[in-house]
C-alpha positions in Angstrom: 0.0 0.0 0.0 1.2 3.5 -0.8 -0.4 6.7 0.5 -0.2 9.8 -1.7 -1.0 13.4 -0.7 -1.2 16.2 -3.2 1.3 19.0 -2.5 0.9 21.3 -5.5 -0.4 21.5 -9.1 0.8 24.4 -11.2 -1.0 23.4 -14.3 1.9 21.4 -15.6 3.8 19.8 -12.7 1.7 17.9 -10.1 3.7 17.1 -6.9 2.7 14.4 -4.4 4.2 13.3 -1.1 4.1 9.6 -0.7 4.7 7.0 2.0 4.7 3.2 1.5 3.4 0.6 4.0 4.8 1.2 7.5 7.9 3.1 6.4 8.4 6.2 8.5 10.1 8.2 5.7 8.0 10.1 3.2 9.2 11.1 -0.2 8.1 13.4 -3.1 7.2 12.5 -6.6 6.2 14.7 -9.6 4.2 14.2 -12.7 4.7 16.5 -15.7 1.8 17.0 -18.0 3.9 18.4 -20.8 6.5 15.6 -20.7 4.0 12.9 -19.6 6.6 11.6 -17.2 7.1 10.8 -13.5 10.2 11.7 -11.5 11.0 10.8 -7.9 12.4 13.9 -6.3 14.4 12.4 -3.4 16.6 9.4 -2.3 13.7 7.8 -0.4 12.6 6.1 -3.7 16.0 4.3 -3.8 15.2 2.6 -0.5 11.8 1.2 -1.3 11.1 -1.9 -3.4 10.6 -1.4 -7.2 7.1 -2.7 -6.9 6.1 0.5 -5.0 7.9 2.8 -7.4 6.1 1.2 -10.3 2.8 1.3 -8.5 3.1 5.0 -7.7 4.1 5.7 -11.3 1.1 3.7 -12.6 -1.3 5.6 -10.3 0.0 8.9 -11.5 -0.3 7.9 -15.1 -3.9 6.7 -14.5 -4.8 10.0 -12.8 -3.3 11.9 -15.7 -5.2 9.9 -18.2 -8.5 10.9 -16.5 -7.1 14.4 -15.6 -8.3 13.8 -12.1 -5.4 14.3 -9.6 -6.9 13.5 -6.2 -6.0 15.4 -3.0 -5.4 12.1 -1.2 -5.0 8.6 -2.7 -4.4 5.2 -1.2 -3.0 2.7 -3.7 -3.2 -1.0 -2.9 -0.2 -3.0 -4.1 0.2 -6.7 -4.0 
């Protein structure tokens, strides 16, 4: 499971804070509408399993597809 909280949306870059499972650290991730890409903005992403990074990336692509970036989102991953 990954929790995402919307930090900002300037019309192009959408930034989220994320936290996976029971990890105490939170990280930041951004989605760019113009580049249609995701970028993890801190080293926290390097310490979590690839499954979570992929899951967060997929959630952001799905939100972008529907142009519905939610204020808070819980992504189930298994």
